[in-house]
C-alpha positions as CSV (number, residue, x, y, z in Angstrom):
1,M,183.6,112.5,-92.2
2,T,185.7,115.5,-93.3
3,S,185.0,118.4,-95.5
4,T,187.9,119.7,-97.6
5,P,187.4,123.2,-99.1
6,A,188.9,124.5,-102.3
7,L,190.1,121.0,-103.4
8,R,190.5,120.9,-107.2
9,H,192.1,117.6,-107.9
10,L,192.6,114.5,-105.8
11,I,193.9,111.2,-107.3
12,I,193.7,108.0,-105.4
13,L,195.8,105.2,-106.8
14,I,195.9,101.5,-105.8
15,P,198.5,100.2,-108.3
16,K,199.2,96.7,-109.4
17,P,201.8,96.9,-112.2
18,S,203.5,93.7,-113.1
19,W,206.9,94.5,-111.6
20,S,205.6,95.1,-108.0
21,E,202.2,93.4,-108.0
22,G,200.9,96.3,-105.9
23,I,202.5,95.5,-102.5
24,A,205.2,97.5,-100.8
25,G,208.0,95.4,-99.4
26,D,210.2,92.5,-100.6
27,I,208.4,89.6,-98.9
28,L,207.9,86.6,-101.3
29,P,208.4,88.8,-104.4
30,L,207.6,86.0,-106.9
31,N,204.3,84.9,-105.3
32,L,202.0,87.9,-104.7
33,P,198.4,87.3,-105.6
34,S,197.1,90.8,-105.0
35,Y,194.6,92.3,-107.4
36,V,192.2,95.2,-108.0
37,F,188.5,95.0,-108.8
38,N,185.7,97.3,-110.1
39,G,182.2,96.8,-111.5
40,E,183.7,94.8,-114.4
41,G,185.2,92.2,-112.1
42,V,188.8,91.3,-111.0
43,L,191.7,92.9,-112.9
44,D,195.2,91.3,-112.6
45,H,197.2,94.4,-113.9
46,A,195.3,97.6,-113.3
47,I,195.2,100.9,-111.4
48,V,192.2,102.1,-109.5
49,A,192.0,105.8,-109.7
50,A,189.7,108.7,-108.9
51,A,189.9,112.3,-110.1
52,L,187.9,114.9,-108.2
53,G,187.5,118.6,-109.1
54,G,184.9,120.3,-106.9
55,S,185.2,123.1,-104.5
56,E,184.4,120.9,-101.5
57,L,184.9,117.2,-100.9
58,T,183.2,115.0,-98.3
59,V,185.2,112.0,-97.2
60,Y,183.9,109.0,-95.3
61,N,186.3,106.4,-93.9
62,E,185.7,103.3,-91.8
63,V,187.7,100.2,-91.0
64,N,186.7,96.6,-90.1
65,I,189.6,95.0,-88.2
66,S,187.8,91.9,-86.7
67,H,190.7,91.1,-84.4
68,E,189.8,90.3,-80.8
69,A,192.5,90.6,-78.0
70,V,192.6,87.4,-75.8
71,S,195.8,87.7,-73.8
72,E,197.4,89.8,-71.1
73,K,199.6,92.7,-72.0
74,Y,203.2,92.1,-73.3
75,T,206.1,94.5,-74.2
76,L,208.4,94.2,-77.1
77,T,211.8,94.6,-75.4
78,G,214.2,94.0,-78.3
79,C,213.9,94.4,-82.1
80,E,215.9,95.2,-85.2
81,G,213.9,96.7,-88.0
82,S,211.0,94.4,-88.7
83,Y,212.6,91.5,-86.7
84,W,211.5,90.8,-83.1
85,D,214.4,89.7,-80.8
86,S,212.7,89.6,-77.4
87,V,209.4,90.0,-75.6
88,D,209.3,90.7,-71.9
89,G,213.0,89.8,-71.9
90,L,212.5,86.4,-73.5
91,P,213.8,85.5,-76.9
92,A,211.0,86.1,-79.4
93,E,210.9,82.5,-80.7
94,T,210.9,81.1,-77.2
95,W,208.1,83.5,-76.2
96,L,206.0,82.4,-79.1
97,R,206.5,78.8,-78.3
98,E,205.3,79.4,-74.8
99,Q,202.3,81.3,-75.8
100,L,201.0,79.3,-78.7
101,G,202.7,75.9,-78.0
102,I,204.6,76.1,-81.3
103,E,207.4,73.5,-81.3
104,R,209.0,74.6,-84.6
105,A,208.1,77.7,-86.6
106,G,207.7,77.0,-90.4
107,S,208.5,79.1,-93.4
108,Y,206.2,79.0,-96.5
109,G,206.5,80.0,-100.1
110,S,203.0,81.3,-101.0
111,W,200.3,83.3,-99.3
112,Q,197.8,80.4,-99.6
113,E,200.3,78.1,-97.8
114,I,200.7,80.7,-95.1
115,A,197.0,81.0,-94.6
116,E,196.5,77.3,-94.5
117,N,199.5,76.1,-92.5
118,D,201.2,78.9,-90.6
119,E,200.2,78.7,-87.0
120,I,201.5,82.1,-86.2
121,V,199.5,84.1,-88.7
122,H,196.2,83.3,-87.1
123,F,197.2,85.2,-83.9
124,P,197.9,88.9,-84.7
125,M,199.6,91.1,-82.2
126,I,197.1,93.9,-81.3
127,L,199.0,97.1,-80.3
128,E,198.0,99.0,-77.2
129,N,196.9,102.6,-77.7
130,H,196.7,102.2,-81.4
131,H,192.9,101.9,-81.8
132,G,193.0,98.2,-82.5
133,A,195.7,98.2,-85.1
134,S,197.6,94.9,-85.2
135,R,200.7,93.3,-86.7
136,M,201.1,89.8,-88.1
137,L,204.2,87.8,-87.5
138,K,206.0,85.2,-89.5
139,Y,209.1,83.1,-89.2
140,D,211.9,84.2,-91.6
141,A,213.7,80.9,-92.2
142,A,216.7,82.6,-94.0
143,A,217.4,84.8,-91.0
144,G,216.2,82.3,-88.4
145,R,214.2,85.0,-86.7
146,I,210.6,86.1,-86.0
147,S,209.6,89.0,-88.2
148,Q,206.7,91.3,-89.0
149,Y,205.4,91.5,-92.5
150,F,207.1,94.6,-94.0
151,S,206.4,96.9,-91.0
152,R,208.2,98.0,-87.8
153,I,207.2,98.9,-84.3
154,P,209.6,100.5,-81.8
155,V,211.0,98.9,-78.6
156,N,208.8,99.1,-75.6
157,T,205.6,98.9,-77.6
158,Q,202.9,97.1,-75.6
159,F,200.5,94.6,-77.3
160,R,198.2,91.7,-76.7
161,I,197.8,88.4,-78.6
162,G,194.6,88.4,-80.6
163,Y,192.7,86.1,-83.0
164,T,190.7,86.9,-86.1
165,S,187.0,86.4,-85.5
166,P,184.6,85.9,-88.4
167,T,181.8,86.6,-85.9
168,A,183.3,90.0,-85.1
169,C,183.8,90.6,-88.8
170,I,180.1,90.2,-89.5
171,Q,179.1,92.2,-86.5
172,R,181.4,95.1,-87.6
173,S,180.1,94.8,-91.2
174,Y,176.6,95.1,-90.0
175,E,177.4,98.2,-87.9
176,I,179.1,99.8,-90.9
177,C,176.1,99.1,-93.1
178,S,173.8,100.6,-90.4
179,T,175.6,103.9,-90.3
180,I,177.2,104.4,-93.7
181,G,174.0,105.9,-95.1
182,D,174.4,109.0,-93.0
183,T,177.3,110.3,-95.1
184,P,177.2,111.3,-98.8
185,I,179.1,108.8,-100.9
186,E,179.4,108.9,-104.7
187,N,182.3,106.5,-105.0
188,L,183.3,103.8,-102.5
189,F,186.9,102.5,-102.4
190,V,187.6,99.2,-100.5
191,Y,191.1,98.0,-99.8
192,S,191.2,94.8,-97.9
193,C,193.9,92.4,-96.7
194,L,194.6,89.3,-98.7
195,F,194.6,87.3,-95.5
196,R,190.9,88.1,-95.0
197,R,190.2,86.5,-98.3
198,L,192.3,83.5,-97.5
199,Y,191.6,82.8,-93.8
200,L,188.2,84.4,-93.4
201,H,186.8,82.4,-96.4
202,N,183.6,84.0,-97.6
203,C,183.6,86.8,-95.0
204,A,185.6,88.9,-97.5
205,E,182.6,88.6,-99.9
206,W,180.2,89.5,-97.0
207,E,182.1,92.8,-96.5
208,L,181.5,93.8,-100.2
209,S,178.2,92.3,-101.1
210,P,176.0,94.8,-99.2
211,F,177.3,97.5,-101.7
212,R,176.6,95.7,-104.9
213,G,174.8,98.0,-107.3
214,Y,176.9,101.0,-106.3
215,H,180.3,102.3,-107.6
216,V,182.6,100.1,-105.6
217,C,186.2,99.4,-106.5
218,G,189.4,98.7,-104.7
219,A,192.1,96.1,-104.1
220,F,193.1,93.1,-102.0
221,I,196.6,93.9,-100.8
222,L,198.9,93.4,-97.8
223,G,199.3,96.3,-95.5
224,E,196.4,98.8,-95.1
225,I,196.3,102.3,-93.8
226,S,193.2,103.9,-92.3
227,N,192.3,106.9,-90.1
228,L,191.2,105.6,-86.7
229,D,189.9,108.2,-84.2
230,G,191.7,111.0,-86.1
231,V,195.0,109.1,-86.3
232,N,196.5,107.4,-89.4
233,E,197.3,103.8,-88.5
234,F,199.1,101.0,-90.4
235,L,197.1,97.8,-90.2
236,N,197.4,94.2,-91.0
237,G,194.4,92.0,-91.8
238,A,191.9,94.9,-92.0
239,C,189.3,95.9,-94.5
240,C,189.3,99.7,-95.0
241,L,186.5,101.7,-96.7
242,V,186.9,105.2,-98.1
243,G,183.9,107.1,-99.6
244,T,184.2,110.3,-101.5
245,A,181.4,112.7,-102.6
246,E,181.2,116.1,-104.2
247,N,177.5,116.0,-104.0
248,E,174.9,114.8,-101.5
249,V,174.5,111.3,-102.9
250,F,173.7,108.6,-100.4
251,I,173.8,104.9,-100.6
252,R,171.7,102.3,-98.9
253,P,173.6,99.0,-98.3
254,D,171.7,95.8,-98.9
255,I,171.5,94.3,-95.4
256,E,169.6,91.3,-96.6
257,V,173.0,89.6,-97.0
258,F,173.1,89.2,-93.2
259,D,170.0,86.9,-93.4
260,N,172.3,83.9,-94.0
261,L,174.6,84.0,-91.0
262,G,174.7,80.2,-91.0
263,E,176.8,80.3,-94.2
264,I,179.7,82.0,-92.5
265,A,182.8,79.8,-92.8
266,D,183.7,80.4,-89.1
267,D,187.0,78.7,-88.2
268,T,186.9,79.9,-84.6
269,Q,186.3,76.3,-83.4
270,D,189.4,75.3,-85.3
271,L,191.4,77.9,-83.4
272,L,190.0,76.7,-80.1
273,N,190.8,73.1,-80.9
274,Y,194.3,74.1,-81.9
275,V,194.9,75.9,-78.6
276,L,193.4,72.9,-76.7
277,K,195.7,70.6,-78.5
278,K,198.7,72.7,-77.6
279,Q,197.6,72.9,-74.0
280,R,197.5,69.1,-73.7
281,E,201.0,69.0,-75.1
282,A,202.5,71.7,-73.0
283,V,200.3,73.0,-70.3
284,N,201.4,76.2,-68.6
285,R,199.7,79.1,-66.8
286,K,199.7,81.5,-69.8
287,N,198.2,78.8,-72.1
288,E,195.3,78.4,-69.7
289,Y,194.8,82.2,-69.5
290,L,194.9,82.4,-73.3
291,M,192.3,79.6,-73.7
292,G,190.0,81.1,-71.1
293,E,190.1,84.6,-72.6
294,L,189.6,83.2,-76.1
295,L,186.4,81.4,-75.0
296,K,185.2,84.4,-73.1
297,K,185.8,86.8,-76.0
298,Q,184.0,84.6,-78.5
299,Q,181.0,84.4,-76.2
300,D,181.0,88.2,-75.7
301,V,181.3,88.8,-79.4
302,Q,178.5,86.3,-80.2
303,E,176.2,88.1,-77.7
304,K,177.0,91.6,-78.9
305,L,176.3,90.5,-82.5
306,T,172.6,89.9,-81.7
307,L,171.9,92.0,-78.6
308,D,171.5,95.7,-78.1
309,L,173.4,96.7,-74.9
310,H,171.3,99.8,-74.1
311,T,167.9,98.1,-74.1
312,G,168.7,94.4,-73.6
313,L,166.6,93.6,-76.7
314,G,167.6,91.5,-79.6
315,N,168.6,93.4,-82.7
316,Y,167.6,93.0,-86.3
317,I,170.0,90.2,-86.9
318,K,168.5,88.3,-83.9
319,Y,165.1,88.9,-85.4
320,K,166.1,87.5,-88.7
321,E,167.6,84.4,-87.1
322,E,164.6,83.7,-84.9
323,N,162.1,84.4,-87.7
324,K,163.6,81.5,-89.6
325,L,163.0,79.2,-86.6
326,R,159.5,80.3,-85.8
327,P,158.1,82.5,-88.5
328,Y,156.2,85.6,-87.3
329,D,153.1,86.9,-89.2
330,K,152.1,90.0,-87.1
331,L,154.2,93.0,-86.2
332,V,153.7,96.3,-84.4
333,M,156.5,98.9,-84.8
334,I,156.9,101.8,-82.4
335,Q,158.9,104.8,-83.6
336,I,160.0,107.7,-81.3
337,E,158.8,110.7,-83.3
338,N,160.7,113.3,-81.4
339,A,163.9,111.4,-81.0
340,E,166.0,114.1,-82.7
341,A,164.6,116.8,-80.4
342,L,165.3,114.6,-77.4
343,R,168.9,114.0,-78.5
344,S,169.4,117.7,-79.0
345,Q,168.0,118.5,-75.6
346,R,169.5,115.7,-73.6
347,G,172.6,114.6,-75.5
348,Q,173.3,111.2,-77.0
349,D,174.2,109.4,-73.8
350,Q,171.1,110.6,-71.9
351,Y,169.0,109.7,-74.9
352,L,170.2,106.1,-75.0
353,K,169.6,105.9,-71.3
354,L,166.0,107.1,-72.0
355,L,165.6,104.6,-74.8
356,G,166.5,101.8,-72.3
357,Q,163.9,103.1,-69.9
358,I,161.2,103.2,-72.5
359,A,162.1,99.7,-73.7
360,D,161.9,98.5,-70.1
361,Q,158.5,100.1,-69.6
362,I,157.1,98.5,-72.8
363,Q,158.5,95.1,-71.9
364,T,157.1,95.3,-68.4
365,F,153.7,96.2,-69.8
366,L,153.7,93.4,-72.4
367,R,154.6,90.8,-69.7
368,S,151.6,92.0,-67.7
369,V,149.1,91.5,-70.6
370,V,150.7,88.5,-72.4
371,Q,151.2,85.8,-69.8
372,D,152.4,83.1,-72.2
373,Q,155.2,85.3,-73.7
374,G,153.5,85.2,-77.1
375,L,155.2,88.5,-78.1
376,T,158.9,89.0,-78.8
377,S,160.4,92.5,-78.9
378,Y,163.5,93.7,-80.8
379,L,165.3,97.0,-81.4
380,L,165.7,98.1,-85.0
381,N,167.6,101.3,-84.4
382,E,167.9,104.0,-81.8
383,E,164.5,105.4,-82.7
384,T,162.5,102.3,-83.5
385,L,161.6,99.1,-81.7
386,F,159.1,96.4,-82.7
387,S,157.2,93.4,-81.3
388,V,156.1,90.4,-83.3
389,A,153.9,87.4,-82.8
390,G,153.4,84.1,-84.6
391,P,150.3,82.3,-85.9
392,A,149.6,80.9,-82.4
393,M,148.3,84.3,-81.4
394,S,145.0,85.3,-83.0
395,E,144.8,88.5,-84.9
396,E,142.0,89.7,-82.5
397,Q,144.2,89.1,-79.5
398,F,147.2,90.8,-81.2
399,M,145.2,93.9,-82.1
400,S,143.8,94.1,-78.6
401,I,147.3,94.2,-77.2
402,V,148.4,96.7,-79.9
403,H,145.6,99.1,-79.0
404,A,146.4,98.8,-75.3
405,L,150.1,99.5,-76.2
406,F,149.0,102.6,-78.2
407,D,146.8,103.9,-75.4
408,K,149.6,103.6,-72.9
409,F,152.7,104.6,-75.0
410,Q,151.5,107.1,-77.6
411,F,152.7,109.7,-75.1
412,V,155.3,108.6,-72.6
413,K,156.3,110.4,-69.5
414,V,159.6,109.1,-68.0
415,Q,160.3,109.8,-64.4
416,G,162.7,112.7,-63.9
417,L,162.2,113.9,-67.5
418,L,160.3,117.0,-68.3
419,E,159.9,116.3,-72.0
420,T,157.2,113.9,-73.3
421,V,158.2,111.1,-75.6
422,I,155.9,110.9,-78.6
423,C,155.5,107.6,-80.3
424,R,154.0,106.6,-83.7
425,F,152.7,103.1,-84.3
426,V,152.4,101.0,-87.4
427,V,150.9,97.5,-87.6
428,V,151.7,94.9,-90.3
429,L,149.6,91.8,-90.7
430,H,150.3,88.6,-92.7
431,Q,153.0,89.9,-95.1
432,K,156.5,89.0,-96.1
433,D,159.3,91.5,-95.1
434,M,157.2,92.9,-92.3
435,V,159.9,95.2,-90.9
436,E,160.5,96.7,-94.3
437,R,156.7,97.1,-94.9
438,A,156.4,98.9,-91.6
439,L,159.3,101.3,-92.4
440,N,157.9,102.0,-95.9
441,T,154.4,102.6,-94.5
442,L,155.8,105.1,-92.0
443,H,157.7,106.9,-94.7
444,A,154.8,106.9,-97.2
445,N,152.5,108.3,-94.5
446,R,155.0,110.7,-92.8
447,R,152.7,113.7,-93.5
448,R,149.5,112.1,-92.4
449,Q,148.2,113.5,-89.1
450,T,147.8,110.1,-87.4
451,S,149.9,108.2,-84.9
452,F,148.4,104.8,-85.7
453,L,148.8,103.1,-89.1
454,I,147.8,99.6,-90.2
455,C,149.3,97.9,-93.2
456,D,147.4,94.6,-93.9
457,H,147.4,92.3,-96.9
458,D,145.2,94.7,-98.8
459,D,148.0,97.4,-98.6
460,A,150.8,95.1,-99.7
461,N,151.4,97.0,-102.8
462,G,151.3,100.4,-101.2
463,A,154.9,100.6,-100.3
464,L,158.0,99.8,-102.3
465,S,160.2,96.9,-101.5
466,S,163.9,97.4,-101.1
467,M,164.5,95.7,-104.4
468,E,162.1,98.1,-106.1
469,E,163.8,101.0,-104.5
470,F,167.2,99.7,-105.6
471,K,166.0,99.6,-109.2
472,I,164.8,103.2,-109.0
473,I,168.0,104.3,-107.4
474,D,169.9,102.7,-110.2
475,V,167.8,104.5,-112.7
476,L,168.4,107.8,-111.0
477,T,172.2,107.4,-110.6
478,R,172.5,106.4,-114.3
479,A,170.5,109.5,-115.2
480,L,172.8,111.7,-113.2
481,E,175.8,110.2,-114.8
482,N,174.6,110.0,-118.4
483,D,172.7,113.3,-118.7
484,G,169.4,111.6,-118.4
485,V,167.5,114.3,-116.5
486,V,165.4,115.9,-119.3
487,P,162.7,118.6,-119.3
488,Y,159.5,117.8,-121.1
489,F,157.0,120.6,-121.8
490,Q,153.2,120.6,-121.7
491,G,151.3,123.4,-123.4
492,I,148.8,125.4,-121.5
493,W,145.7,126.3,-123.5
494,D,144.3,129.8,-123.6
495,N,140.5,129.4,-123.8
496,E,140.1,133.0,-125.1
497,T,142.7,133.0,-127.9
498,Q,142.2,129.3,-128.7
499,S,146.0,128.7,-128.7
500,V,148.8,127.5,-126.5
501,S,149.6,130.4,-124.2
502,H,152.7,129.1,-122.4
503,Y,154.4,125.9,-121.4
504,E,155.0,124.0,-118.1
505,A,158.4,122.3,-117.8
506,L,158.0,118.8,-116.4
507,M,160.9,116.6,-115.3
508,R,161.5,113.2,-117.0
509,I,164.2,110.6,-116.5
510,I,165.4,108.9,-119.7
511,D,167.3,105.7,-119.0
512,V,170.2,104.5,-121.0
513,D,167.9,102.1,-122.9
514,G,165.6,104.9,-123.9
515,T,162.9,104.3,-121.3
516,V,161.2,107.5,-120.2
517,Y,160.1,107.8,-116.5
518,A,157.7,110.3,-115.1
519,P,158.0,111.7,-111.6
520,G,155.3,109.4,-110.2
521,Y,157.8,106.5,-110.6
522,F,160.9,108.0,-109.0
523,M,160.2,111.2,-107.1
524,D,159.4,109.7,-103.6
525,T,162.5,107.6,-103.8
526,A,164.6,110.5,-104.9
527,K,163.5,112.6,-101.9
528,K,163.9,109.7,-99.5
529,Y,167.5,109.2,-100.5
530,H,168.5,112.8,-100.9
531,L,168.8,112.8,-104.7
532,Y,166.0,115.2,-105.4
533,S,168.1,118.4,-105.3
534,Y,170.6,117.0,-107.9
535,L,167.7,116.1,-110.3
536,S,166.2,119.6,-109.8
537,E,169.5,121.3,-110.4
538,R,170.0,119.5,-113.7
539,M,166.4,120.2,-114.7
540,Y,166.5,124.0,-114.0
541,E,169.8,124.5,-115.7
542,K,168.5,122.8,-118.9
543,V,165.3,124.7,-118.9
544,F,167.0,128.1,-118.5
545,S,169.6,127.2,-121.1
546,L,166.9,126.1,-123.7
547,F,164.9,129.3,-123.2
548,N,167.7,131.8,-122.4
549,A,167.1,134.0,-125.5
550,R,163.5,132.9,-126.4
551,M,160.3,134.8,-125.8
552,E,158.0,131.9,-124.9
553,C,156.6,131.9,-121.4
554,I,157.8,128.9,-119.3
555,S,156.4,127.7,-116.0
556,L,158.8,125.9,-113.6
557,N,157.9,123.9,-110.6
558,F,159.7,125.0,-107.4
559,S,159.0,123.1,-104.3
560,A,159.4,123.7,-100.6
561,Y,162.5,121.5,-100.8
562,D,164.0,124.0,-103.3
563,I,162.9,127.1,-101.4
564,N,164.4,125.7,-98.1
565,S,167.7,125.1,-99.9
566,V,170.1,128.0,-100.0
567,K,172.0,126.3,-102.9
568,M,168.8,126.0,-105.0
569,Q,167.8,129.6,-104.4
570,R,171.3,130.7,-105.4
571,L,171.0,128.7,-108.6
572,I,167.7,130.3,-109.5
573,F,169.0,133.8,-108.9
574,D,172.2,133.2,-110.8
575,Q,170.1,132.0,-113.8
576,L,167.7,134.9,-113.6
577,K,170.7,137.3,-113.7
578,K,172.1,135.7,-116.8
579,I,169.1,135.1,-119.1
580,N,167.8,137.7,-121.5
581,H,164.1,137.6,-120.6
582,P,163.6,136.6,-116.9
583,S,160.0,138.0,-117.0
584,Q,159.0,135.2,-119.3
585,F,159.3,132.7,-116.5
586,I,156.7,131.6,-114.0
587,L,157.6,129.8,-110.8
588,E,154.9,127.3,-109.6
589,I,155.1,126.9,-105.9
590,L,154.5,123.3,-104.7
591,E,153.8,122.4,-101.1
592,D,155.2,118.9,-101.2
593,E,157.1,119.5,-97.9
594,P,156.2,122.0,-95.2
595,F,158.0,125.3,-95.4
596,R,160.4,125.5,-92.5
597,D,159.8,129.3,-92.3
598,V,156.9,131.0,-94.1
599,E,159.0,134.2,-94.0
600,T,161.6,132.4,-96.1
601,L,158.9,131.8,-98.7
602,H,157.8,135.4,-98.7
603,T,161.3,136.7,-99.0
604,F,162.1,134.4,-101.9
605,I,158.9,135.5,-103.7
606,R,159.7,139.2,-103.2
607,Q,163.2,138.7,-104.6
608,V,162.2,136.8,-107.7
609,R,159.5,139.3,-108.5
610,Q,162.2,141.9,-108.8
611,Y,163.2,140.1,-112.0
612,G,159.6,140.2,-113.3
613,V,159.1,136.5,-112.5
614,Q,155.4,135.6,-112.0
615,I,154.2,133.3,-109.3
616,A,151.7,130.4,-109.5
617,I,150.3,128.3,-106.7
618,D,150.1,124.7,-107.9
619,D,147.5,122.1,-106.9
620,F,145.3,124.6,-105.1
621,G,142.5,122.8,-103.3
622,S,144.7,119.9,-102.2
623,G,145.5,121.5,-98.9
624,Y,147.8,124.5,-99.6
625,S,148.0,126.8,-96.7
626,N,144.9,129.0,-96.1
627,F,143.2,132.0,-97.6
628,L,145.1,134.5,-95.4
629,Q,148.5,133.1,-96.5
630,L,147.3,133.1,-100.1
631,M,146.6,136.8,-99.9
632,D,150.1,137.4,-98.5
633,I,151.6,135.6,-101.4
634,H,149.2,137.1,-104.0
635,P,150.1,134.8,-106.9
636,D,149.6,135.7,-110.5
637,Y,148.2,132.2,-111.3
638,L,146.1,129.8,-109.3
639,K,146.3,126.2,-110.7
640,I,143.4,124.1,-109.5
641,D,144.2,120.6,-108.2
642,G,143.7,117.9,-110.8
643,E,141.7,115.8,-108.4
644,I,139.0,118.4,-108.4
645,I,139.1,118.9,-112.2
646,R,139.2,115.3,-113.4
647,H,135.9,114.3,-111.7
648,L,134.0,117.5,-112.5
649,H,131.6,115.7,-114.9
650,Q,130.8,113.1,-112.2
651,S,130.7,115.1,-109.0
652,E,128.5,118.0,-108.0
653,T,130.7,118.5,-104.9
654,N,133.7,119.1,-107.2
655,R,131.7,121.5,-109.3
656,K,130.8,123.5,-106.2
657,L,134.4,123.6,-105.1
658,L,135.5,124.8,-108.6
659,R,132.9,127.6,-108.6
660,A,134.1,128.8,-105.1
661,I,137.8,128.7,-106.2
662,T,136.9,130.6,-109.4
663,V,135.2,133.3,-107.4
664,L,138.2,133.5,-105.1
665,G,140.6,133.8,-108.0
666,R,138.7,136.6,-109.6
667,E,138.3,138.5,-106.3
668,F,142.1,138.6,-105.9
669,D,142.8,139.2,-109.6
670,M,144.5,135.8,-110.2
671,K,144.4,133.9,-113.5
672,I,142.9,130.5,-113.1
673,V,144.4,127.3,-114.7
674,A,142.5,124.1,-114.7
675,E,144.8,121.1,-114.6
676,F,144.0,117.5,-115.8
677,V,141.6,118.5,-118.5
678,E,141.4,115.1,-120.2
679,N,138.2,115.1,-122.3
680,K,135.5,117.3,-123.8
681,A,133.1,116.8,-120.9
682,I,135.5,118.4,-118.5
683,Q,136.5,121.2,-120.9
684,D,132.8,122.1,-121.3
685,Y,132.5,122.8,-117.5
686,I,135.8,124.8,-117.7
687,L,134.3,127.0,-120.4
688,D,131.0,127.4,-118.5
689,Y,132.8,128.7,-115.5
690,G,134.8,131.2,-117.6
691,I,138.2,129.7,-116.6
692,Q,140.8,131.2,-118.8
693,Y,143.4,128.4,-119.1
694,S,143.1,124.6,-119.5
695,Q,146.0,122.1,-119.1
696,G,145.8,118.4,-119.9
697,F,145.9,115.6,-122.4
698,Y,142.8,116.9,-124.2
699,F,145.0,119.7,-125.5
700,C,148.7,118.9,-125.1
701,K,150.7,115.9,-124.0
702,P,154.1,116.5,-122.5
703,A,156.9,116.5,-125.2
704,D,160.6,117.1,-125.3
705,F,161.9,120.4,-126.6
706,D,162.5,119.3,-130.2
707,Q,158.8,118.3,-130.6
708,L,157.4,121.7,-129.7
709,A,157.9,123.2,-133.2
710,L,158.8,126.6,-131.7
711,P,160.0,129.3,-134.1
712,G,163.5,128.6,-135.1
713,C,163.5,125.1,-133.6
714,P,163.2,121.7,-135.2
715,G,160.2,119.4,-134.7
716,S,156.6,119.2,-135.7
717,V,153.2,119.6,-134.0
718,R,150.1,117.7,-135.0
719,Q,146.9,119.8,-135.0
720,G,143.7,118.0,-134.1
721,G,141.0,120.6,-134.7
722,S,140.7,124.3,-133.8
723,H,140.7,123.6,-130.1
724,H,142.6,120.3,-129.7
725,V,146.4,120.1,-130.1
726,S,148.2,116.8,-129.4
727,I,152.0,117.2,-129.0
């Protein structure tokens, strides 16, 4: 990931005009099946381009090579341009025959024929000290020489013979999907080698399918360039990914595509059979070495694909495979709560060593309490492991083991470590997608002060599935692209003047089909995937623009997310400096995330008050701070939590709470606003307690700006009696 300051324009082109077909070089000029693709599909004659114009650009790059070295080291001792003349002093063609048992090299007229028939192309030459970059060879019949495909390497370059492993391709694809969400990406470009499409069969689709639903485009070409360990390398047979972002937009690949590993068209066995056949025909020491290394490498890759090296536990891919063979119906997930602090204190290497020790302790304990090995454990990521059981283990026995686990491992002391490892547990019973349910339960309850959570069948609808989250993410990204973040306004009723006193601005998302979404539908997902700040930015800019020169009083929600963000604070202050009447604005402080620094909150409030801005505390009574902090903030308005108001006519406890809050507000000279006033019964209590303002559907429904019927604005408002206005 790199950050490029002061970048105004960047254009990325992957051309495919008819005269060159998008490939540099003069190899087979009449038979080049390269193409570009985007969300509309495959395009035969097109250019993929991106124009970027921000002050800072974040760039993500990654590469999936999938080539595994299987031979000893060789040296190119003679070459002319792209032609290889000798390797280790032997003529190149003789050397190839000895290594691969090729009697007569063939020359082919199309890329498909090369992929299907050329024995050489399946064994790329992996360069030493070039981060895995490789070169593919061919036989040039016209010249009668061995040649690279339109590239060159100098004499004395060292290399090893490799092979292209579909298993390694899938492993690397999974690794990329597991880490790509850590970097902002608004547009993802993929340029992959045509050979991957031809000789890896459906693996080429596997590399792209996790990103369906996002802005992905690119090309299948011959000859790729990527940045490997800070060095630009020319590659053959690779899949390169480049992500660009001017904003903090994150993507979440769909890792469910890795559920069907059995569908991989793996031709490794064909390669092994080929080498065996050649060995029988012409056995020599180097053939034997090549065969042994090929078998060993394949076994290593297969093991790495499903095994975590730090803990010895199977990974998520292993879990998915074994869950198909013997379905699990009970899960306990253990998440290391202070993993980030431990990494910061100890460093990544020591943390991974610590993770292995914790996993060993847990495995040892489970073996001591489950004699028949009824529990199987896996590692999900560097902070989370989980154990599962099938129907053969009763729920009672499983929960007994889980409680014993919790008692022993909620707080873990590792020998030689001063810090305590803090773990949080979540149990999932009798549900589909148990891992996903556990993760969503942890996220949904991240602020609850408990280290033990249970998600049983009664809670099945409590957390969103990944498919539901993808739908919401699609709605949000379309809204950001199509100006779909829209402020609605709800009038706040003054019980003394019997009129609307001011308006609260409320965020709505309007999709391209006209569907209007309230925050309850999208807000948690927006915060989870770092989209909240972009929505807020669009919202604030529109509200300030609409009321720049107007005299109506407008209340804006401003959360801890915003106050903790230097960028959002800057936006607010810039707007307050520009507008004509900043004193007409009220900022409602929401505690939807803990304030990192209470002094930051106090400083922010002091600064906005200099513009005449008033302060409101929203949802008071739902847990906001304490009375001493409230006195320090000294808000102008106190908005009572809707959960207290909406049940007033049914709950004496709620009425007592309301009376106490009302007394508190008057004692500190704060105006009281009762939210969620939905009917006359509730409003009667509000009037009895002498509360000045009421807000709710009984008076005003949220409406867009044009419906407010403000002076000088279009729209209409329907009156429903002297005290009841419905907008």
